[in-house]
NUDREN-320624 format. One line per field, with one value per residue: x, y, z of N, C-alpha, C in turn; residue in three letters; residue number from 1. Coordinates in pm, whole numbers. Example, Ala and Ser with C-alpha at 12.3 -4.5 7.8 and 13.67 -1.06 7.14 Angstrom:
2
n_c1	[1319 / 1285]
n_c2	[-569 / -225]
n_c3	[780 / 708]
ca_c1	[1230 / 1367]
ca_c2	[-450 / -106]
ca_c3	[780 / 714]
c_c1	[1320 / 1290]
c_c2	[-330 / 3]
c_c3	[780 / 787]
r	[ALA / SER]
k	[1 / 2]
This chain:
147
n_c1	[84 / 61 / 184 / -1 / -230 / -308 / -451 / -336 / -345 / -158 / -179 / -147 / 42 / -123 / -127 / -47 / -105 / -206 / 16 / 117 / 275 / 535 / 614 / 591 / 806 / 1025 / 1311 / 1314 / 1326 / 1264 / 1014 / 869 / 863 / 723 / 474 / 394 / 366 / 180 / -41 / -121 / -228 / -20 / 324 / 583 / 948 / 1021 / 782 / 768 / 1004 / 939 / 748 / 863 / 961 / 1205 / 1432 / 1577 / 1816 / 1704 / 1825 / 1895 / 1641 / 1556 / 1740 / 1662 / 1402 / 1459 / 1580 / 1361 / 1190 / 1335 / 1301 / 1042 / 846 / 746 / 629 / 751 / 655 / 670 / 588 / 436 / 588 / 862 / 931 / 928 / 943 / 690 / 590 / 421 / 204 / 297 / 213 / -94 / -338 / -629 / -701 / -556 / -666 / -932 / -897 / -801 / -1020 / -1215 / -1095 / -1089 / -1369 / -1444 / -1287 / -1326 / -1598 / -1741 / -1802 / -2016 / -2134 / -2314 / -2284 / -2021 / -2051 / -2217 / -2040 / -1846 / -1995 / -2058 / -1800 / -1732 / -1915 / -1825 / -1572 / -1654 / -1751 / -1527 / -1317 / -1133 / -944 / -775 / -938 / -1193 / -1216 / -1217 / -1452 / -1651 / -1619 / -1688 / -1955 / -2073 / -2033 / -2187 / -2444]
n_c2	[-117 / 216 / 539 / 740 / 588 / 530 / 738 / 995 / 1265 / 1456 / 1762 / 2092 / 2351 / 2621 / 2958 / 3210 / 3064 / 3036 / 3013 / 2879 / 3093 / 3003 / 2868 / 3057 / 3215 / 3088 / 3035 / 3111 / 2872 / 2652 / 2745 / 2736 / 2458 / 2389 / 2507 / 2344 / 2095 / 2155 / 2230 / 1998 / 1659 / 1489 / 1440 / 1311 / 1321 / 1333 / 1417 / 1674 / 1782 / 1788 / 1987 / 2221 / 2565 / 2605 / 2366 / 2132 / 1901 / 1583 / 1497 / 1732 / 1830 / 1628 / 1669 / 1927 / 1864 / 1684 / 1860 / 2026 / 1839 / 1779 / 2016 / 1998 / 2074 / 1934 / 1594 / 1262 / 969 / 625 / 455 / 216 / -85 / -55 / 124 / 395 / 738 / 960 / 1294 / 1486 / 1747 / 1892 / 2082 / 2165 / 2309 / 2491 / 2388 / 2147 / 2010 / 1985 / 1821 / 1590 / 1516 / 1470 / 1252 / 1063 / 1029 / 924 / 686 / 543 / 554 / 502 / 728 / 840 / 1107 / 1131 / 886 / 920 / 1147 / 1039 / 856 / 1026 / 1172 / 964 / 899 / 1143 / 1142 / 922 / 1023 / 1233 / 1098 / 1004 / 1056 / 1357 / 1463 / 1431 / 1547 / 1517 / 1241 / 1201 / 1343 / 1190 / 946 / 1017 / 1097 / 855 / 708 / 846 / 833]
n_c3	[0 / -89 / 13 / -58 / -82 / 177 / 271 / 294 / 148 / -83 / -61 / -189 / -31 / 115 / 25 / 255 / 482 / 810 / 1059 / 1378 / 1622 / 1693 / 1465 / 1266 / 1323 / 1226 / 1003 / 649 / 483 / 663 / 746 / 510 / 472 / 703 / 641 / 430 / 558 / 764 / 617 / 507 / 561 / 618 / 524 / 319 / 312 / 38 / -83 / 24 / -76 / -350 / -352 / -268 / -321 / -452 / -586 / -370 / -248 / -134 / 98 / 227 / 288 / 465 / 675 / 763 / 844 / 1054 / 1235 / 1287 / 1403 / 1636 / 1771 / 1839 / 1657 / 1443 / 1396 / 1360 / 1182 / 1116 / 814 / 600 / 462 / 436 / 621 / 567 / 649 / 757 / 803 / 1040 / 1167 / 1478 / 1653 / 1766 / 1558 / 1456 / 1201 / 1192 / 1407 / 1316 / 1090 / 1219 / 1378 / 1181 / 1052 / 1264 / 1307 / 1059 / 1038 / 1283 / 1343 / 1119 / 969 / 1099 / 1263 / 1469 / 1611 / 1697 / 1859 / 2062 / 2175 / 2275 / 2461 / 2640 / 2730 / 2851 / 3057 / 3207 / 3282 / 3444 / 3659 / 3782 / 4055 / 4084 / 4253 / 4574 / 4760 / 4644 / 4660 / 4940 / 5005 / 4865 / 5002 / 5266 / 5223 / 5150 / 5385 / 5571 / 5463]
ca_c1	[0 / 144 / 161 / -126 / -344 / -349 / -532 / -258 / -335 / -53 / -237 / -54 / 37 / -202 / -60 / -103 / -145 / -175 / 93 / 140 / 386 / 664 / 646 / 604 / 935 / 1132 / 1370 / 1229 / 1320 / 1187 / 878 / 803 / 841 / 611 / 349 / 359 / 320 / 60 / -158 / -150 / -245 / 114 / 407 / 715 / 1052 / 1014 / 667 / 808 / 1106 / 872 / 660 / 941 / 968 / 1325 / 1473 / 1682 / 1840 / 1618 / 1901 / 1882 / 1506 / 1556 / 1813 / 1575 / 1291 / 1515 / 1596 / 1226 / 1139 / 1405 / 1245 / 902 / 760 / 682 / 648 / 783 / 583 / 705 / 474 / 470 / 677 / 1000 / 952 / 942 / 893 / 603 / 597 / 291 / 205 / 313 / 147 / -232 / -398 / -768 / -707 / -502 / -768 / -1045 / -857 / -791 / -1156 / -1278 / -1034 / -1140 / -1510 / -1451 / -1225 / -1374 / -1744 / -1794 / -1850 / -2138 / -2108 / -2401 / -2219 / -1903 / -2100 / -2263 / -1922 / -1778 / -2078 / -2038 / -1666 / -1735 / -1988 / -1732 / -1472 / -1719 / -1773 / -1399 / -1267 / -1020 / -845 / -791 / -1056 / -1311 / -1220 / -1263 / -1593 / -1732 / -1611 / -1768 / -2095 / -2120 / -2032 / -2296 / -2570]
ca_c2	[1 / 333 / 652 / 810 / 499 / 522 / 853 / 1114 / 1334 / 1559 / 1891 / 2203 / 2447 / 2737 / 3084 / 3280 / 2971 / 3095 / 2922 / 2922 / 3187 / 2930 / 2831 / 3181 / 3276 / 3009 / 3088 / 3093 / 2733 / 2573 / 2797 / 2678 / 2315 / 2384 / 2536 / 2225 / 1990 / 2200 / 2240 / 1864 / 1565 / 1441 / 1448 / 1246 / 1413 / 1347 / 1503 / 1809 / 1823 / 1819 / 2104 / 2341 / 2665 / 2576 / 2228 / 2098 / 1758 / 1523 / 1491 / 1865 / 1833 / 1539 / 1737 / 2033 / 1796 / 1633 / 1974 / 2069 / 1739 / 1791 / 2132 / 1970 / 2144 / 1828 / 1460 / 1160 / 843 / 531 / 406 / 118 / -197 / -12 / 220 / 533 / 832 / 1070 / 1402 / 1545 / 1864 / 1863 / 2189 / 2165 / 2430 / 2458 / 2301 / 2014 / 1947 / 1949 / 1707 / 1475 / 1477 / 1408 / 1120 / 979 / 999 / 839 / 555 / 470 / 560 / 485 / 856 / 884 / 1210 / 1097 / 782 / 980 / 1233 / 953 / 799 / 1136 / 1199 / 853 / 918 / 1259 / 1101 / 838 / 1109 / 1314 / 1009 / 968 / 1166 / 1426 / 1502 / 1361 / 1608 / 1452 / 1103 / 1212 / 1386 / 1074 / 848 / 1068 / 1094 / 715 / 667 / 914 / 791]
ca_c3	[0 / -99 / 102 / -98 / -64 / 316 / 308 / 322 / 20 / -89 / -99 / -198 / 78 / 79 / 51 / 368 / 588 / 942 / 1139 / 1517 / 1635 / 1692 / 1328 / 1187 / 1356 / 1165 / 883 / 531 / 435 / 756 / 746 / 391 / 502 / 800 / 570 / 353 / 652 / 839 / 527 / 463 / 670 / 643 / 404 / 323 / 267 / -108 / -111 / 61 / -174 / -476 / -338 / -231 / -428 / -531 / -562 / -274 / -234 / -32 / 225 / 291 / 342 / 582 / 781 / 816 / 916 / 1179 / 1325 / 1326 / 1497 / 1766 / 1834 / 1870 / 1561 / 1362 / 1450 / 1261 / 1193 / 1011 / 740 / 497 / 502 / 435 / 728 / 520 / 748 / 721 / 902 / 1068 / 1253 / 1620 / 1727 / 1721 / 1506 / 1424 / 1081 / 1227 / 1491 / 1230 / 1011 / 1309 / 1418 / 1062 / 1029 / 1371 / 1282 / 943 / 1060 / 1400 / 1356 / 983 / 920 / 1171 / 1365 / 1583 / 1693 / 1762 / 1967 / 2169 / 2241 / 2350 / 2578 / 2734 / 2787 / 2939 / 3180 / 3283 / 3339 / 3547 / 3771 / 3839 / 4141 / 4022 / 4355 / 4703 / 4825 / 4589 / 4717 / 5081 / 5003 / 4830 / 5109 / 5378 / 5185 / 5157 / 5525 / 5640 / 5405]
c_c1	[88 / 102 / 27 / -247 / -391 / -416 / -455 / -241 / -229 / -107 / -129 / -67 / -37 / -119 / -126 / -152 / -111 / -109 / 102 / 265 / 523 / 709 / 668 / 741 / 1051 / 1192 / 1287 / 1217 / 1235 / 1041 / 802 / 772 / 724 / 478 / 302 / 300 / 189 / -59 / -196 / -178 / -107 / 192 / 536 / 820 / 1048 / 896 / 704 / 906 / 1039 / 791 / 734 / 950 / 1096 / 1378 / 1589 / 1698 / 1756 / 1691 / 1896 / 1744 / 1498 / 1629 / 1728 / 1459 / 1341 / 1532 / 1459 / 1166 / 1204 / 1356 / 1098 / 804 / 684 / 708 / 671 / 701 / 632 / 580 / 522 / 569 / 824 / 1030 / 977 / 880 / 798 / 614 / 461 / 307 / 214 / 241 / 3 / -276 / -544 / -781 / -659 / -606 / -887 / -1016 / -852 / -930 / -1226 / -1224 / -1082 / -1282 / -1523 / -1401 / -1288 / -1526 / -1810 / -1859 / -1970 / -2099 / -2192 / -2340 / -2098 / -1945 / -2145 / -2146 / -1852 / -1861 / -2064 / -1902 / -1664 / -1809 / -1898 / -1627 / -1528 / -1737 / -1643 / -1353 / -1140 / -911 / -870 / -909 / -1184 / -1326 / -1272 / -1411 / -1686 / -1733 / -1698 / -1917 / -2151 / -2127 / -2153 / -2430 / -2594]
c_c2	[123 / 441 / 717 / 721 / 492 / 650 / 977 / 1191 / 1443 / 1691 / 1997 / 2293 / 2569 / 2861 / 3153 / 3188 / 3034 / 2991 / 2970 / 3009 / 3118 / 2895 / 2955 / 3247 / 3198 / 3084 / 3050 / 2945 / 2645 / 2616 / 2739 / 2530 / 2303 / 2412 / 2416 / 2119 / 2031 / 2218 / 2105 / 1778 / 1518 / 1451 / 1373 / 1348 / 1436 / 1432 / 1650 / 1864 / 1866 / 1948 / 2231 / 2435 / 2650 / 2439 / 2220 / 1948 / 1704 / 1511 / 1622 / 1875 / 1747 / 1604 / 1848 / 1973 / 1741 / 1747 / 2022 / 1968 / 1750 / 1914 / 2114 / 2037 / 2048 / 1695 / 1365 / 1034 / 749 / 483 / 306 / 13 / -161 / 91 / 362 / 627 / 932 / 1170 / 1464 / 1665 / 1822 / 1968 / 2196 / 2304 / 2394 / 2363 / 2162 / 1941 / 1900 / 1827 / 1579 / 1425 / 1412 / 1267 / 1019 / 935 / 901 / 697 / 477 / 464 / 554 / 616 / 911 / 981 / 1182 / 992 / 837 / 1068 / 1150 / 894 / 905 / 1168 / 1090 / 865 / 1031 / 1224 / 1015 / 925 / 1190 / 1229 / 971 / 1085 / 1224 / 1466 / 1422 / 1419 / 1544 / 1312 / 1110 / 1249 / 1268 / 970 / 891 / 1067 / 953 / 662 / 721 / 855 / 648]
c_c3	[2 / -1 / 69 / -79 / 80 / 363 / 349 / 191 / 24 / -142 / -103 / -77 / 30 / 111 / 169 / 480 / 719 / 1028 / 1282 / 1522 / 1630 / 1553 / 1241 / 1208 / 1295 / 1045 / 764 / 486 / 530 / 762 / 625 / 411 / 602 / 733 / 491 / 448 / 719 / 748 / 472 / 585 / 714 / 513 / 424 / 282 / 113 / -152 / -87 / -43 / -306 / -469 / -297 / -351 / -513 / -488 / -462 / -274 / -120 / 104 / 300 / 358 / 467 / 699 / 846 / 895 / 1051 / 1280 / 1375 / 1426 / 1633 / 1840 / 1873 / 1777 / 1469 / 1432 / 1334 / 1288 / 1082 / 941 / 636 / 545 / 503 / 540 / 684 / 621 / 686 / 835 / 917 / 1160 / 1401 / 1707 / 1678 / 1674 / 1475 / 1303 / 1111 / 1313 / 1407 / 1148 / 1097 / 1346 / 1300 / 1038 / 1137 / 1344 / 1164 / 972 / 1174 / 1410 / 1218 / 931 / 996 / 1282 / 1488 / 1673 / 1765 / 1878 / 2087 / 2246 / 2326 / 2474 / 2683 / 2804 / 2886 / 3068 / 3267 / 3353 / 3454 / 3673 / 3842 / 3928 / 4081 / 4125 / 4480 / 4780 / 4775 / 4645 / 4859 / 5087 / 4969 / 4939 / 5227 / 5348 / 5192 / 5300 / 5601 / 5592 / 5427]
r	[MET / SER / TYR / HIS / GLU / VAL / GLY / PHE / PRO / GLY / ARG / GLN / ALA / GLN / GLN / GLY / THR / SER / LEU / PRO / ALA / ARG / LEU / ALA / ALA / LEU / GLY / PRO / ARG / GLN / ARG / GLU / ILE / ALA / GLU / ILE / ILE / TYR / SER / SER / THR / ALA / ALA / THR / PRO / ARG / ASP / ILE / GLN / ALA / ARG / LEU / SER / ASP / ARG / ARG / ASP / VAL / ARG / VAL / VAL / ARG / THR / LEU / LEU / ASP / ARG / MET / ALA / SER / LYS / GLY / LEU / VAL / LYS / ARG / ARG / PRO / THR / GLY / ARG / HIS / GLY / GLU / LEU / ILE / TYR / ILE / ALA / ALA / ILE / PRO / THR / PRO / GLY / VAL / ARG / GLU / THR / ALA / VAL / LYS / LYS / LEU / VAL / GLU / GLU / GLN / PHE / ALA / GLY / SER / ILE / GLY / GLU / ALA / GLU / ALA / ALA / ILE / ARG / ALA / LEU / ALA / LYS / GLN / GLU / ALA / ASP / VAL / PRO / GLN / SER / SER / THR / ASP / VAL / ARG / ARG / ARG / PHE / ASN / THR / ARG / ARG / ILE / GLY]
k	[1 / 2 / 3 / 4 / 5 / 6 / 7 / 8 / 9 / 10 / 11 / 12 / 13 / 14 / 15 / 16 / 17 / 18 / 19 / 20 / 21 / 22 / 23 / 24 / 25 / 26 / 27 / 28 / 29 / 30 / 31 / 32 / 33 / 34 / 35 / 36 / 37 / 38 / 39 / 40 / 41 / 42 / 43 / 44 / 45 / 46 / 47 / 48 / 49 / 50 / 51 / 52 / 53 / 54 / 55 / 56 / 57 / 58 / 59 / 60 / 61 / 62 / 63 / 64 / 65 / 66 / 67 / 68 / 69 / 70 / 71 / 72 / 73 / 74 / 75 / 76 / 77 / 78 / 79 / 80 / 81 / 82 / 83 / 84 / 85 / 86 / 87 / 88 / 89 / 90 / 91 / 92 / 93 / 94 / 95 / 96 / 97 / 98 / 99 / 100 / 101 / 102 / 103 / 104 / 105 / 106 / 107 / 108 / 109 / 110 / 111 / 112 / 113 / 114 / 115 / 116 / 117 / 118 / 119 / 120 / 121 / 122 / 123 / 124 / 125 / 126 / 127 / 128 / 129 / 130 / 131 / 132 / 133 / 134 / 135 / 136 / 137 / 138 / 139 / 140 / 141 / 142 / 143 / 144 / 145 / 146 / 147]
């Protein structure tokens, strides 16, 4: 199965993509790479190389990606049987969150927003029933002892 078959379309970076401040402060080359990654679901070094405004050797792209990963700006994920790396956004942005939620709903709930909402409500109810602090535990214990 190829990179594009697993649902990571190689969309073009949009001009004027609003990047988080940490990314906007990068140098021009790393900022361009960040725009490519943050406007896509994910990208391989070769995808990025093909979309850069001027050609760079793929080793240069990998070096820049490694630096960005060490700064916590992108994350690496192995994919495919050869362990090719894909790079994804590491700093949540509204667009990244939206893409993640859409993918979750599609893959885990067969595209049903209603089923996803029901699961989230059930999870929220479970979380509300879990004591969050030692004070909550003491309060629940004392309430059960008294009653």
